[in-house]
N, C-alpha and C positions, 0 to 999 in steps of 0.2 A: 725469921731466920731463913736466909737462903740457901739453897744447895747448889753447887757450881761442880758440873763433872766435865772434865775436858780429856776425851780418849785419844791419845795419841797412836803412833804406829807401834811402839813398843811398852808403854806404860800407860796406866789411866791415873790421872791427877784428880782429886775430888776436896771440895773446901767448902767451908761454912762461913758466912758472912752475915753481920748484923747490919748495922748502919754504916760502918767504917768503911774505907776503901781498902783496908788491909783484913784479911781473913782471920777467924778465931782460932781456924783449926784448918790444916792441910794432911791429907794421907795421900797414899799411893797404893795401887794394887795391879799386878799384871794384867788381869781381866776382872771385869765387873758380872757378878752373877746375882740373882734375885735373893738367895740367903743372906748375902753381905749387905745387899741394900734395904731388906727388911730390917737388920739388925741397926744398921745406920739411922734411919727414918724413926725406929723405936725409940731410939735414944735422943736424936736432936729434934724431931718433930719441925722438920721445915714446912714453911706455906707456901714457898716457890721455889722451881728447879730450873735451871738451863742446861742441856745437853748438845754437848759439841764432840762431833767424831770424825776423825780422818779415817775410820775403817767402816767397813760394811755393818750396818746396824743390827742389832738382834731384836726381833720384834716382842719376843720376851720382855725384854728391858724396858723399852720404851711403853708396853702396854702397863706394865708394872708401875713405871713412874707417873703415866697419866691417871691411873686408878687412885695412887696413894698419895699422893702431893696435890692441894688444890689448884695450885697453877703451875702448869707444865709446860716448858718453851723447847723445843727441838731446833736448834740453830740451823740455818740454811742459807743460802746467798739472797732468799728474798725476805730473810727479816729484817723489820726496820731497825735502823741504827740512829744513834745520836751524832753520827758523822755520817757525811755523803761519800758513797762510794763510787768513784767515776773510772774503775778498772774497765775494760773493753768487754773483758768477758768473766763477769762477777762470778758465774757457777763454777768457772774453774778455779777461782781465788781460795787458798787453803784457808778452812775457817780460823785457825790457829793464828795466821797472819792478820786476820780480818779483827779478831778479838785482841791481839796485842796492840795494833793500831788505835782501837777504841780505848785501852787501858792506858796509853800512852796519853790519849787526848783529855782522858778524865783526871791524870794527874797534873798536867802542864796545859789546860786550855789557852789558845791564844797564841802559841809558839808553832813554829815550824818543827816538827818532829821528825828525827830518824830512828825509827826501832830497828837494832840489831838483836837478832834471835839466832843463839849458838844451840841449833840442833841437829839432828840426824843430818840436815841440810841447813847451811847459814843463809839466812834472808835479810835482806835489807829493803825497810818499807818507809815510805816518806808521806807524811800528813802535812798539807799546808796549814798556815796559822789561822786559816777561817773555816777550819775542821772538814775539810775535802780531801779523801784519800787518794794521792796521786797513783800509787802503784808500788813497784820495788823489783827488787832482783834476787835471783836465786842461785847461790853456789856452793859446791859439795862442803861437808862437815869435816870435821877433826877425822873421824875413823873413815870415812870416805877416802879422805886425799891419802891416808896411812895405808889402806888396804890396796888402792889402787897403784902406789910405788912397788909393792909387793907382787900384785897379781901378773901387772903388765911388765915386769923384768924378770930374768933370770936368776938374781943372785942378790937382790936386794931385800932384807928380812920384813916380817912384819912386825912394827914396833908399836909398843903401845903409849898414849899420848901420858905427858906428866907435865904438872904445874912448874917444877923446876927445870925446865929445859934450858940449854944453852943458847945465847944469841949466835955463836958460831961455834958447829959442832967439831969435835976432835977425833972422832973415830964414825963410823957408818951409821950405828944407833943413834948418837947424838946429832950427827948430821941431818938424819930423816926427820928426827924429831923437832930440832931446831928448824929446819927447812920449812915443816908444816907449821909448827905454832906460831915463828916468828913471819912466816908469809901472811897468816890470818891476821896478825896485829897490823901489819902494814897497809892489808887491804881496807880493815875497818876503818884506821885512820886515815885511809886514803878517801873513803867515802866521806868521811865526816868532814874533811878540810876542804874537798871539793865543793860539797854542798854549803859549806859555811860561807864560802864565797859568794855564793847566789843569794843565800837566806842569811842575813846577818844575825837572826833570833834564833838561830837553830839551836835547838836541844836534842840529846841523843839519850837513849835508853839501851842497855845492854839486858838480854833476858835468856832462858834458853836452860838445857841441862848441862851444857859445857860451859857457863859462863865464869864457872868458879877457876878455870885455866886461866882466864883474862882479867879477871877483876882486878884491877890496880894496875895493869901492865898496859891498857889504852890510855888515851888523852885524859886527862883530869876532868874535862867537861864530858865525859860519857858516864851516866849514873846507872849503875847496875840495879836491877829490879826482877827479882827470880818470879815473883809471882803474877807479872805483868798480863798474862795471857787469862788467869783465873781473876785478876781485877776488871779487866776487859769483858768477860763474859758475865759478871755481875752487873756491870753499869749496861750491859745490854736488855740482861734479864730486867732492871730496875727501870729502863726506860719504856719496855714493853708492858709492864705491869703498872706502871704509873700515868703512863700518857693516853 
């Protein structure tokens, strides 16, 4: 049993994997602590663990995991990967972006892959068919865009995102919501269409916490996979344990 921990900016995701690509259990918590991990390890008895964090690491957490799990891997830019990272500044690349790229490659090897991650920021990452991570782009996420319209104007209200937005708004709130949400759809579809002209075998994954707003609204060839980062982290763990 493998334990995968993905500490994001606002939430921590944990998953248990056996031999399959899909996790057998996924859970979330606002912040990790030792009592919570003690309970999990006592229940699941994982033999290996990978920990990825975009926040400052707690020494208490990492020391506990190292002492209580036989094989513990702390993900960094220097961790060996099943794909080749050609990013010019690998130390600045978000570990979640890297894990999502590995997850995509593990599910669709041999294809050029576009990974669209709808999180706090929206990231677009490209993995070539030979398993080389080429890089990607970063754009503001849904909530960033909605807050920016409110904060940088005098009269526009702060609007919450909804999945049932109008293509063309009929009042200020629906105009803001439709402008932001529809703009993201055009953006994502545009990336896919432009890259597909260069890479005929392009396959795209949609992931991230906000994917449910867009699942079914993007091009049919963009496949939703909510656990892509967790799948990638588990693949990195397997690669390091068995290589």
